[in-house]
MARPA-18034 format. One record per residue: residue in three letters; x, y, z of N, C-alpha, C in turn. Coordinates in steps of 0.1 Angstrom, whole numbers, plus 5000, padded with zeros to 4 digits. Layout:
+--------+------+------+------+------+------+------+------+------+------+
: residu :   nx :   ny :   nz :  cax :  cay :  caz :   cx :   cy :   cz :
+--------+------+------+------+------+------+------+------+------+------+
:    ALA :    X :    Y :    Z :    X :    Y :    Z :    X :    Y :    Z :
...
+--------+------+------+------+------+------+------+------+------+------+
END
This chain:
+--------+------+------+------+------+------+------+------+------+------+
: residu :   nx :   ny :   nz :  cax :  cay :  caz :   cx :   cy :   cz :
+--------+------+------+------+------+------+------+------+------+------+
:    UNK : 5009 : 4987 : 5000 : 5001 : 5001 : 4998 : 5007 : 5011 : 4999 :
:    UNK : 5003 : 5022 : 4993 : 5011 : 5037 : 4992 : 5008 : 5043 : 5006 :
:    UNK : 5019 : 5047 : 5014 : 5014 : 5052 : 5023 : 5004 : 5067 : 5020 :
:    UNK : 5000 : 5075 : 5033 : 4990 : 5084 : 5031 : 5000 : 5097 : 5032 :
:    UNK : 4994 : 5108 : 5020 : 5003 : 5118 : 5018 : 4996 : 5127 : 5031 :
:    UNK : 5000 : 5137 : 5036 : 4998 : 5143 : 5048 : 4986 : 5154 : 5039 :
:    UNK : 4975 : 5154 : 5050 : 4963 : 5162 : 5046 : 4967 : 5177 : 5045 :
:    UNK : 4972 : 5188 : 5047 : 4975 : 5197 : 5045 : 4992 : 5197 : 5042 :
:    UNK : 4994 : 5200 : 5028 : 5007 : 5202 : 5024 : 5012 : 5214 : 5020 :
:    UNK : 5002 : 5226 : 5018 : 5000 : 5238 : 5013 : 5003 : 5249 : 5027 :
:    UNK : 5009 : 5260 : 5028 : 5007 : 5270 : 5037 : 5009 : 5283 : 5033 :
:    UNK : 5006 : 5291 : 5040 : 5003 : 5305 : 5037 : 5019 : 5314 : 5043 :
:    UNK : 5025 : 5319 : 5033 : 5038 : 5325 : 5039 : 5036 : 5336 : 5048 :
:    UNK : 5025 : 5341 : 5048 : 5021 : 5352 : 5055 : 5018 : 5351 : 5070 :
:    UNK : 5009 : 5341 : 5073 : 5003 : 5338 : 5088 : 5007 : 5322 : 5090 :
:    UNK : 5010 : 5314 : 5080 : 5012 : 5301 : 5084 : 5002 : 5291 : 5082 :
:    UNK : 4990 : 5294 : 5079 : 4978 : 5284 : 5081 : 4980 : 5280 : 5067 :
:    UNK : 4977 : 5262 : 5071 : 4979 : 5254 : 5059 : 4967 : 5252 : 5052 :
:    UNK : 4967 : 5244 : 5040 : 4954 : 5241 : 5033 : 4961 : 5229 : 5025 :
:    UNK : 4950 : 5220 : 5016 : 4953 : 5206 : 5012 : 4958 : 5212 : 4998 :
:    UNK : 4951 : 5222 : 4992 : 4958 : 5225 : 4978 : 4963 : 5240 : 4976 :
:    UNK : 4972 : 5243 : 4967 : 4975 : 5254 : 4962 : 4963 : 5263 : 4962 :
:    UNK : 4957 : 5260 : 4954 : 4944 : 5272 : 4952 : 4937 : 5277 : 4963 :
:    UNK : 4939 : 5268 : 4973 : 4934 : 5273 : 4987 : 4941 : 5282 : 4991 :
:    UNK : 4955 : 5281 : 4993 : 4962 : 5291 : 4996 : 4960 : 5304 : 4987 :
:    UNK : 4958 : 5304 : 4975 : 4959 : 5315 : 4964 : 4948 : 5323 : 4969 :
:    UNK : 4935 : 5317 : 4972 : 4922 : 5322 : 4976 : 4924 : 5328 : 4990 :
:    UNK : 4931 : 5319 : 4998 : 4933 : 5326 : 5015 : 4942 : 5340 : 5012 :
:    UNK : 4953 : 5339 : 5004 : 4962 : 5353 : 5002 : 4952 : 5364 : 5003 :
:    UNK : 4940 : 5367 : 4994 : 4932 : 5380 : 4993 : 4928 : 5382 : 5008 :
:    UNK : 4927 : 5378 : 5019 : 4926 : 5381 : 5033 : 4938 : 5390 : 5037 :
:    UNK : 4948 : 5386 : 5032 : 4960 : 5396 : 5035 : 4961 : 5407 : 5026 :
:    UNK : 4960 : 5404 : 5013 : 4962 : 5417 : 5002 : 4952 : 5425 : 5001 :
:    UNK : 4936 : 5418 : 5005 : 4924 : 5427 : 5004 : 4918 : 5427 : 4988 :
:    UNK : 4926 : 5419 : 4982 : 4920 : 5419 : 4967 : 4907 : 5411 : 4966 :
:    UNK : 4896 : 5417 : 4960 : 4888 : 5413 : 4955 : 4880 : 5411 : 4942 :
:    UNK : 4883 : 5399 : 4936 : 4881 : 5400 : 4923 : 4870 : 5396 : 4915 :
:    UNK : 4859 : 5390 : 4926 : 4846 : 5389 : 4920 : 4834 : 5399 : 4927 :
:    UNK : 4830 : 5403 : 4915 : 4820 : 5414 : 4920 : 4802 : 5412 : 4914 :
:    UNK : 4796 : 5419 : 4920 : 4781 : 5412 : 4917 : 4777 : 5426 : 4907 :
:    UNK : 4771 : 5418 : 4899 : 4767 : 5424 : 4885 : 4755 : 5435 : 4888 :
:    UNK : 4749 : 5432 : 4898 : 4735 : 5443 : 4901 : 4743 : 5454 : 4907 :
:    UNK : 4746 : 5452 : 4920 : 4752 : 5465 : 4926 : 4765 : 5469 : 4930 :
:    UNK : 4777 : 5457 : 4921 : 4788 : 5461 : 4924 : 4796 : 5457 : 4934 :
:    UNK : 4791 : 5453 : 4946 : 4798 : 5448 : 4956 : 4806 : 5436 : 4952 :
:    UNK : 4819 : 5440 : 4959 : 4832 : 5431 : 4956 : 4835 : 5419 : 4968 :
:    UNK : 4838 : 5410 : 4962 : 4842 : 5398 : 4971 : 4857 : 5389 : 4969 :
:    UNK : 4860 : 5382 : 4975 : 4872 : 5375 : 4976 : 4871 : 5363 : 4968 :
:    UNK : 4859 : 5356 : 4970 : 4860 : 5342 : 4964 : 4843 : 5345 : 4955 :
:    UNK : 4843 : 5336 : 4945 : 4834 : 5335 : 4936 : 4821 : 5328 : 4944 :
:    UNK : 4823 : 5318 : 4954 : 4811 : 5313 : 4961 : 4804 : 5324 : 4973 :
:    UNK : 4811 : 5335 : 4975 : 4805 : 5347 : 4983 : 4794 : 5357 : 4973 :
:    UNK : 4803 : 5354 : 4961 : 4793 : 5363 : 4950 : 4782 : 5358 : 4947 :
:    UNK : 4783 : 5344 : 4947 : 4769 : 5335 : 4940 : 4758 : 5335 : 4954 :
:    UNK : 4765 : 5336 : 4965 : 4755 : 5335 : 4976 : 4749 : 5351 : 4978 :
:    UNK : 4753 : 5359 : 4975 : 4752 : 5376 : 4978 : 4740 : 5375 : 4967 :
:    UNK : 4741 : 5372 : 4955 : 4731 : 5374 : 4942 : 4719 : 5372 : 4948 :
:    UNK : 4717 : 5362 : 4960 : 4704 : 5357 : 4963 : 4697 : 5368 : 4972 :
:    UNK : 4704 : 5379 : 4976 : 4697 : 5390 : 4984 : 4691 : 5398 : 4970 :
:    UNK : 4694 : 5399 : 4956 : 4688 : 5403 : 4947 : 4679 : 5394 : 4940 :
:    UNK : 4679 : 5378 : 4940 : 4670 : 5372 : 4935 : 4659 : 5370 : 4941 :
:    UNK : 4663 : 5367 : 4957 : 4654 : 5363 : 4966 : 4654 : 5351 : 4966 :
:    UNK : 4661 : 5344 : 4962 : 4664 : 5326 : 4959 : 4668 : 5324 : 4975 :
:    UNK : 4661 : 5314 : 4982 : 4666 : 5305 : 4995 : 4664 : 5292 : 4993 :
:    UNK : 4675 : 5286 : 4989 : 4676 : 5271 : 4988 : 4677 : 5264 : 4999 :
:    UNK : 4678 : 5269 : 5008 : 4679 : 5261 : 5022 : 4670 : 5263 : 5034 :
:    UNK : 4665 : 5251 : 5039 : 4655 : 5252 : 5046 : 4656 : 5244 : 5062 :
:    UNK : 4649 : 5248 : 5071 : 4648 : 5244 : 5084 : 4639 : 5227 : 5081 :
:    UNK : 4644 : 5220 : 5087 : 4637 : 5206 : 5086 : 4626 : 5207 : 5100 :
:    UNK : 4628 : 5216 : 5107 : 4618 : 5217 : 5121 : 4609 : 5224 : 5117 :
:    UNK : 4610 : 5237 : 5112 : 4599 : 5248 : 5110 : 4595 : 5251 : 5094 :
:    UNK : 4607 : 5247 : 5091 : 4606 : 5252 : 5071 : 4609 : 5264 : 5068 :
:    UNK : 4614 : 5272 : 5075 : 4621 : 5288 : 5074 : 4630 : 5284 : 5064 :
:    UNK : 4633 : 5295 : 5051 : 4643 : 5291 : 5044 : 4653 : 5299 : 5046 :
:    UNK : 4664 : 5299 : 5039 : 4678 : 5307 : 5038 : 4684 : 5308 : 5028 :
:    UNK : 4692 : 5317 : 5025 : 4703 : 5320 : 5012 : 4712 : 5312 : 5017 :
:    UNK : 4717 : 5310 : 5027 : 4731 : 5304 : 5030 : 4728 : 5290 : 5041 :
:    UNK : 4739 : 5280 : 5036 : 4734 : 5265 : 5044 : 4742 : 5272 : 5061 :
:    UNK : 4749 : 5282 : 5061 : 4756 : 5282 : 5077 : 4745 : 5290 : 5083 :
:    UNK : 4735 : 5296 : 5076 : 4725 : 5304 : 5082 : 4714 : 5292 : 5088 :
:    UNK : 4713 : 5284 : 5082 : 4703 : 5271 : 5086 : 4711 : 5266 : 5099 :
:    UNK : 4722 : 5263 : 5101 : 4728 : 5257 : 5111 : 4728 : 5268 : 5124 :
:    UNK : 4731 : 5281 : 5123 : 4728 : 5291 : 5129 : 4713 : 5288 : 5140 :
:    UNK : 4700 : 5289 : 5128 : 4690 : 5289 : 5128 : 4685 : 5280 : 5139 :
:    UNK : 4694 : 5265 : 5136 : 4688 : 5254 : 5143 : 4685 : 5254 : 5159 :
:    UNK : 4697 : 5262 : 5162 : 4702 : 5265 : 5177 : 4688 : 5272 : 5181 :
:    UNK : 4679 : 5278 : 5176 : 4670 : 5286 : 5182 : 4659 : 5275 : 5188 :
:    UNK : 4660 : 5261 : 5182 : 4652 : 5249 : 5182 : 4661 : 5241 : 5192 :
:    UNK : 4672 : 5239 : 5195 : 4679 : 5232 : 5202 : 4681 : 5239 : 5216 :
:    UNK : 4685 : 5255 : 5216 : 4687 : 5262 : 5229 : 4702 : 5261 : 5226 :
:    UNK : 4707 : 5254 : 5220 : 4725 : 5256 : 5220 : 4730 : 5267 : 5215 :
:    UNK : 4738 : 5274 : 5224 : 4749 : 5285 : 5225 : 4762 : 5284 : 5228 :
:    UNK : 4770 : 5281 : 5214 : 4783 : 5275 : 5219 : 4792 : 5289 : 5217 :
:    UNK : 4785 : 5300 : 5217 : 4797 : 5311 : 5214 : 4794 : 5320 : 5227 :
:    UNK : 4806 : 5321 : 5235 : 4807 : 5330 : 5247 : 4813 : 5344 : 5249 :
:    UNK : 4807 : 5349 : 5255 : 4819 : 5367 : 5257 : 4827 : 5365 : 5267 :
:    UNK : 4840 : 5369 : 5263 : 4853 : 5367 : 5268 : 4853 : 5378 : 5282 :
:    UNK : 4840 : 5386 : 5281 : 4844 : 5395 : 5294 : 4834 : 5389 : 5305 :
:    UNK : 4820 : 5391 : 5302 : 4814 : 5383 : 5312 : 4809 : 5371 : 5311 :
:    UNK : 4811 : 5363 : 5302 : 4807 : 5351 : 5303 : 4795 : 5345 : 5295 :
:    UNK : 4789 : 5356 : 5294 : 4774 : 5352 : 5286 : 4773 : 5345 : 5271 :
:    UNK : 4762 : 5336 : 5271 : 4767 : 5325 : 5257 : 4756 : 5333 : 5248 :
:    UNK : 4759 : 5329 : 5238 : 4751 : 5330 : 5224 : 4749 : 5319 : 5215 :
:    UNK : 4741 : 5320 : 5206 : 4739 : 5310 : 5193 : 4748 : 5311 : 5184 :
:    UNK : 4753 : 5328 : 5184 : 4762 : 5328 : 5169 : 4772 : 5338 : 5173 :
:    UNK : 4787 : 5338 : 5168 : 4796 : 5347 : 5168 : 4795 : 5362 : 5166 :
:    UNK : 4783 : 5363 : 5157 : 4778 : 5374 : 5153 : 4770 : 5381 : 5164 :
:    UNK : 4761 : 5375 : 5174 : 4757 : 5378 : 5181 : 4766 : 5383 : 5196 :
:    UNK : 4777 : 5377 : 5199 : 4786 : 5381 : 5209 : 4792 : 5392 : 5200 :
:    UNK : 4794 : 5394 : 5191 : 4801 : 5406 : 5185 : 4794 : 5422 : 5188 :
:    UNK : 4780 : 5420 : 5187 : 4768 : 5432 : 5189 : 4770 : 5432 : 5206 :
:    UNK : 4768 : 5421 : 5212 : 4770 : 5420 : 5226 : 4778 : 5429 : 5234 :
:    UNK : 4794 : 5427 : 5228 : 4803 : 5433 : 5234 : 4803 : 5445 : 5232 :
:    UNK : 4794 : 5455 : 5224 : 4791 : 5467 : 5224 : 4786 : 5474 : 5236 :
:    UNK : 4777 : 5463 : 5245 : 4776 : 5469 : 5258 : 4788 : 5473 : 5269 :
:    UNK : 4799 : 5465 : 5264 : 4809 : 5467 : 5273 : 4819 : 5475 : 5271 :
:    UNK : 4822 : 5478 : 5254 : 4827 : 5489 : 5247 : 4821 : 5500 : 5249 :
:    UNK : 4807 : 5501 : 5248 : 4802 : 5514 : 5245 : 4799 : 5516 : 5234 :
:    UNK : 4805 : 5511 : 5223 : 4805 : 5514 : 5211 : 4789 : 5514 : 5205 :
:    UNK : 4785 : 5524 : 5195 : 4775 : 5524 : 5190 : 4779 : 5532 : 5174 :
:    UNK : 4780 : 5518 : 5165 : 4782 : 5525 : 5153 : 4773 : 5530 : 5139 :
:    UNK : 4757 : 5526 : 5148 : 4744 : 5528 : 5142 : 4738 : 5542 : 5144 :
:    UNK : 4735 : 5552 : 5136 : 4731 : 5566 : 5142 : 4719 : 5570 : 5129 :
:    UNK : 4708 : 5573 : 5137 : 4698 : 5577 : 5132 : 4700 : 5589 : 5128 :
:    UNK : 4697 : 5590 : 5111 : 4700 : 5604 : 5100 : 4692 : 5616 : 5108 :
:    UNK : 4679 : 5614 : 5111 : 4670 : 5622 : 5115 : 4674 : 5631 : 5130 :
:    UNK : 4675 : 5622 : 5138 : 4681 : 5631 : 5152 : 4697 : 5626 : 5156 :
:    UNK : 4700 : 5615 : 5149 : 4714 : 5614 : 5155 : 4716 : 5604 : 5166 :
:    UNK : 4705 : 5600 : 5174 : 4704 : 5592 : 5185 : 4712 : 5579 : 5176 :
:    UNK : 4724 : 5576 : 5186 : 4732 : 5560 : 5180 : 4727 : 5551 : 5187 :
:    UNK : 4730 : 5540 : 5180 : 4726 : 5525 : 5185 : 4739 : 5514 : 5182 :
:    UNK : 4734 : 5505 : 5193 : 4744 : 5492 : 5190 : 4741 : 5483 : 5177 :
:    UNK : 4728 : 5484 : 5172 : 4727 : 5476 : 5165 : 4719 : 5482 : 5153 :
:    UNK : 4718 : 5478 : 5142 : 4711 : 5480 : 5129 : 4698 : 5479 : 5131 :
:    UNK : 4695 : 5471 : 5135 : 4679 : 5470 : 5136 : 4673 : 5477 : 5147 :
:    UNK : 4678 : 5480 : 5156 : 4674 : 5492 : 5164 : 4672 : 5508 : 5160 :
:    UNK : 4678 : 5510 : 5149 : 4677 : 5520 : 5141 : 4663 : 5519 : 5132 :
:    UNK : 4662 : 5508 : 5125 : 4645 : 5506 : 5120 : 4640 : 5508 : 5129 :
:    UNK : 4638 : 5505 : 5140 : 4627 : 5502 : 5149 : 4626 : 5518 : 5154 :
:    UNK : 4640 : 5524 : 5155 : 4639 : 5540 : 5160 : 4631 : 5549 : 5150 :
:    UNK : 4636 : 5545 : 5140 : 4630 : 5558 : 5125 : 4611 : 5556 : 5128 :
:    UNK : 4606 : 5544 : 5135 : 4593 : 5544 : 5132 : 4588 : 5556 : 5146 :
:    UNK : 4596 : 5562 : 5151 : 4590 : 5574 : 5160 : 4591 : 5586 : 5150 :
:    UNK : 4599 : 5587 : 5141 : 4600 : 5595 : 5133 : 4586 : 5597 : 5122 :
:    UNK : 4583 : 5582 : 5117 : 4576 : 5579 : 5107 : 4561 : 5578 : 5112 :
:    UNK : 4562 : 5572 : 5123 : 4549 : 5569 : 5129 : 4543 : 5555 : 5128 :
:    UNK : 4550 : 5549 : 5119 : 4547 : 5539 : 5111 : 4545 : 5526 : 5127 :
:    UNK : 4536 : 5522 : 5122 : 4536 : 5510 : 5134 : 4530 : 5497 : 5127 :
:    UNK : 4539 : 5489 : 5121 : 4534 : 5475 : 5114 : 4534 : 5465 : 5120 :
:    UNK : 4534 : 5466 : 5133 : 4531 : 5455 : 5138 : 4517 : 5452 : 5150 :
:    UNK : 4509 : 5445 : 5146 : 4496 : 5443 : 5155 : 4489 : 5434 : 5165 :
:    UNK : 4481 : 5435 : 5174 : 4476 : 5425 : 5182 : 4470 : 5416 : 5176 :
:    UNK : 4470 : 5406 : 5175 : 4462 : 5397 : 5171 : 4444 : 5395 : 5177 :
:    UNK : 4442 : 5403 : 5189 : 4435 : 5400 : 5196 : 4425 : 5410 : 5198 :
:    UNK : 4430 : 5423 : 5197 : 4421 : 5433 : 5197 : 4424 : 5443 : 5182 :
:    UNK : 4437 : 5440 : 5176 : 4442 : 5448 : 5165 : 4452 : 5461 : 5167 :
:    UNK : 4453 : 5463 : 5182 : 4460 : 5476 : 5181 : 4477 : 5477 : 5176 :
:    UNK : 4478 : 5485 : 5171 : 4490 : 5486 : 5163 : 4503 : 5491 : 5170 :
:    UNK : 4514 : 5484 : 5168 : 4526 : 5490 : 5174 : 4539 : 5490 : 5165 :
:    UNK : 4549 : 5498 : 5172 : 4563 : 5498 : 5162 : 4569 : 5488 : 5164 :
:    UNK : 4570 : 5480 : 5168 : 4579 : 5466 : 5170 : 4570 : 5456 : 5178 :
:    UNK : 4574 : 5445 : 5174 : 4572 : 5431 : 5179 : 4573 : 5430 : 5193 :
:    UNK : 4583 : 5435 : 5199 : 4585 : 5432 : 5215 : 4574 : 5442 : 5220 :
:    UNK : 4568 : 5454 : 5214 : 4559 : 5460 : 5219 : 4545 : 5453 : 5220 :
:    UNK : 4543 : 5443 : 5210 : 4532 : 5438 : 5210 : 4531 : 5424 : 5220 :
:    UNK : 4542 : 5421 : 5223 : 4546 : 5411 : 5234 : 4543 : 5419 : 5247 :
:    UNK : 4547 : 5428 : 5250 : 4544 : 5433 : 5262 : 4528 : 5436 : 5263 :
:    UNK : 4524 : 5442 : 5249 : 4510 : 5444 : 5251 : 4497 : 5435 : 5254 :
:    UNK : 4508 : 5423 : 5249 : 4495 : 5407 : 5250 : 4492 : 5405 : 5266 :
:    UNK : 4502 : 5412 : 5272 : 4500 : 5410 : 5289 : 4490 : 5414 : 5294 :
:    UNK : 4482 : 5426 : 5288 : 4470 : 5431 : 5291 : 4461 : 5423 : 5293 :
:    UNK : 4458 : 5414 : 5278 : 4451 : 5406 : 5278 : 4450 : 5391 : 5283 :
:    UNK : 4463 : 5388 : 5285 : 4465 : 5376 : 5290 : 4466 : 5376 : 5307 :
:    UNK : 4466 : 5388 : 5311 : 4472 : 5389 : 5330 : 4484 : 5386 : 5332 :
:    UNK : 4496 : 5382 : 5325 : 4508 : 5378 : 5327 : 4512 : 5389 : 5332 :
:    UNK : 4521 : 5389 : 5345 : 4528 : 5399 : 5351 : 4543 : 5392 : 5358 :
:    UNK : 4552 : 5394 : 5346 : 4565 : 5385 : 5347 : 4575 : 5391 : 5355 :
:    UNK : 4571 : 5407 : 5359 : 4584 : 5411 : 5369 : 4577 : 5416 : 5380 :
:    UNK : 4585 : 5410 : 5388 : 4582 : 5414 : 5406 : 4592 : 5424 : 5412 :
:    UNK : 4585 : 5427 : 5424 : 4592 : 5436 : 5432 : 4602 : 5427 : 5443 :
:    UNK : 4616 : 5431 : 5443 : 4621 : 5421 : 5452 : 4623 : 5425 : 5468 :
:    UNK : 4614 : 5438 : 5469 : 4609 : 5440 : 5485 : 4597 : 5437 : 5485 :
:    UNK : 4587 : 5439 : 5479 : 4577 : 5435 : 5486 : 4568 : 5424 : 5479 :
:    UNK : 4575 : 5418 : 5466 : 4571 : 5409 : 5459 : 4557 : 5412 : 5450 :
:    UNK : 4552 : 5424 : 5447 : 4543 : 5430 : 5438 : 4547 : 5427 : 5422 :
:    UNK : 4534 : 5424 : 5416 : 4543 : 5420 : 5402 : 4536 : 5430 : 5391 :
:    UNK : 4545 : 5431 : 5379 : 4539 : 5440 : 5374 : 4543 : 5434 : 5358 :
:    UNK : 4539 : 5439 : 5349 : 4538 : 5438 : 5333 : 4550 : 5441 : 5326 :
:    UNK : 4556 : 5452 : 5330 : 4566 : 5458 : 5322 : 4578 : 5461 : 5334 :
:    UNK : 4589 : 5456 : 5331 : 4600 : 5460 : 5339 : 4602 : 5472 : 5343 :
:    UNK : 4597 : 5484 : 5332 : 4600 : 5499 : 5336 : 4592 : 5501 : 5348 :
:    UNK : 4579 : 5494 : 5348 : 4573 : 5498 : 5361 : 4574 : 5490 : 5376 :
:    UNK : 4585 : 5483 : 5372 : 4591 : 5479 : 5386 : 4601 : 5489 : 5392 :
:    UNK : 4608 : 5493 : 5382 : 4621 : 5504 : 5385 : 4611 : 5514 : 5391 :
:    UNK : 4601 : 5520 : 5386 : 4591 : 5529 : 5392 : 4587 : 5525 : 5405 :
:    UNK : 4583 : 5515 : 5406 : 4579 : 5510 : 5417 : 4587 : 5511 : 5433 :
:    UNK : 4600 : 5507 : 5428 : 4608 : 5503 : 5436 : 4613 : 5519 : 5444 :
:    UNK : 4609 : 5529 : 5438 : 4610 : 5543 : 5444 : 4602 : 5541 : 5457 :
:    UNK : 4592 : 5536 : 5454 : 4584 : 5536 : 5466 : 4589 : 5532 : 5481 :
:    UNK : 4600 : 5524 : 5474 : 4607 : 5518 : 5489 : 4618 : 5525 : 5491 :
:    UNK : 4624 : 5525 : 5480 : 4637 : 5537 : 5484 : 4639 : 5552 : 5486 :
:    UNK : 4630 : 5557 : 5483 : 4623 : 5571 : 5484 : 4628 : 5581 : 5473 :
:    UNK : 4636 : 5573 : 5463 : 4640 : 5580 : 5450 : 4632 : 5591 : 5446 :
:    UNK : 4636 : 5604 : 5440 : 4624 : 5614 : 5437 : 4637 : 5620 : 5423 :
:    UNK : 4639 : 5612 : 5413 : 4649 : 5619 : 5404 : 4642 : 5629 : 5395 :
:    UNK : 4628 : 5632 : 5395 : 4624 : 5642 : 5387 : 4618 : 5656 : 5396 :
:    UNK : 4626 : 5668 : 5390 : 4621 : 5676 : 5397 : 4618 : 5691 : 5388 :
:    UNK : 4604 : 5697 : 5396 : 4601 : 5710 : 5391 : 4609 : 5719 : 5387 :
:    UNK : 4609 : 5723 : 5376 : 4619 : 5735 : 5373 : 4616 : 5751 : 5378 :
:    UNK : 4607 : 5750 : 5384 : 4600 : 5763 : 5388 : 4602 : 5764 : 5405 :
:    UNK : 4598 : 5754 : 5413 : 4602 : 5754 : 5426 : 4610 : 5743 : 5432 :
:    UNK : 4612 : 5733 : 5425 : 4623 : 5723 : 5427 : 4619 : 5713 : 5434 :
:    UNK : 4602 : 5711 : 5439 : 4597 : 5703 : 5440 : 4603 : 5689 : 5436 :
:    UNK : 4603 : 5677 : 5442 : 4609 : 5663 : 5434 : 4598 : 5656 : 5432 :
:    UNK : 4599 : 5647 : 5424 : 4587 : 5633 : 5424 : 4592 : 5622 : 5419 :
:    UNK : 4586 : 5611 : 5423 : 4591 : 5599 : 5416 : 4590 : 5597 : 5403 :
:    UNK : 4579 : 5602 : 5397 : 4570 : 5599 : 5385 : 4574 : 5612 : 5374 :
:    UNK : 4577 : 5608 : 5362 : 4578 : 5623 : 5354 : 4564 : 5626 : 5355 :
:    UNK : 4556 : 5619 : 5349 : 4538 : 5624 : 5347 : 4537 : 5631 : 5360 :
:    UNK : 4538 : 5629 : 5372 : 4537 : 5638 : 5383 : 4541 : 5652 : 5381 :
:    UNK : 4552 : 5653 : 5377 : 4560 : 5665 : 5376 : 4549 : 5673 : 5364 :
:    UNK : 4545 : 5669 : 5355 : 4537 : 5675 : 5346 : 4525 : 5678 : 5350 :
:    UNK : 4517 : 5671 : 5359 : 4505 : 5672 : 5364 : 4508 : 5685 : 5374 :
:    UNK : 4520 : 5683 : 5382 : 4524 : 5696 : 5393 : 4526 : 5707 : 5387 :
:    UNK : 4533 : 5710 : 5373 : 4534 : 5720 : 5367 : 4520 : 5730 : 5365 :
:    UNK : 4509 : 5722 : 5365 : 4497 : 5733 : 5361 : 4493 : 5739 : 5378 :
:    UNK : 4503 : 5734 : 5385 : 4497 : 5742 : 5397 : 4506 : 5759 : 5394 :
:    UNK : 4515 : 5757 : 5389 : 4524 : 5771 : 5386 : 4514 : 5781 : 5371 :
:    UNK : 4510 : 5770 : 5364 : 4508 : 5775 : 5350 : 4493 : 5781 : 5350 :
:    UNK : 4486 : 5772 : 5360 : 4470 : 5773 : 5362 : 4464 : 5765 : 5349 :
:    UNK : 4469 : 5759 : 5346 : 4462 : 5751 : 5335 : 4453 : 5740 : 5340 :
:    UNK : 4442 : 5737 : 5334 : 4430 : 5730 : 5334 : 4424 : 5720 : 5322 :
:    UNK : 4434 : 5714 : 5322 : 4430 : 5702 : 5309 : 4417 : 5694 : 5308 :
:    UNK : 4415 : 5693 : 5321 : 4401 : 5683 : 5318 : 4388 : 5692 : 5320 :
:    UNK : 4383 : 5689 : 5314 : 4368 : 5695 : 5317 : 4358 : 5687 : 5321 :
:    UNK : 4347 : 5688 : 5329 : 4336 : 5680 : 5332 : 4324 : 5686 : 5331 :
:    UNK : 4316 : 5679 : 5323 : 4304 : 5687 : 5315 : 4294 : 5679 : 5328 :
+--------+------+------+------+------+------+------+------+------+------+
END
């Protein structure tokens, strides 16, 4: 029998990474040189490998040849199916090196890292407010446009985001997942717990600009201001 040849016989002269074929080295070298010889015929975006250009084209054609065997959701890349499957299995193989929190993908770790670094690379073109995720800008823009594409299946009320619908659903189900650690009182929103805690701590972070009187809620300041302006918004017939 002929002896087996080594699995990886070709190596990169720059970083030493090894490959089974010289063509693999040639393709890899582009990560060092920055060369991107393959470009999209539609938008002109360039890539280091032809396979990446082919995958990118699906964003224009809408083709999604890979599907999840569990729920049937389709994807443009096979790797996306692998990541998606973790939503069914609960697997979280990627972890944050700072706090140890685990995630289903490395991209999720990269996004999470911004909570440690404070980096906010995405900003609103209207008001300049910055965000850690691009998806957050899309949701934020609806505060400017007034768009409310998500609706409650029970009452039809519309919201700017699906998370707002989820929170609203608790008014129908009666679910109160957030509770006070001091007295145990339960609430539908986490923000309500934060406000409620002030009844225990005595904290009054909102104050009147006229007389300096402090309040636990911002709405209380608005109501109090009427004692200075004389405004009477409510009329009873």
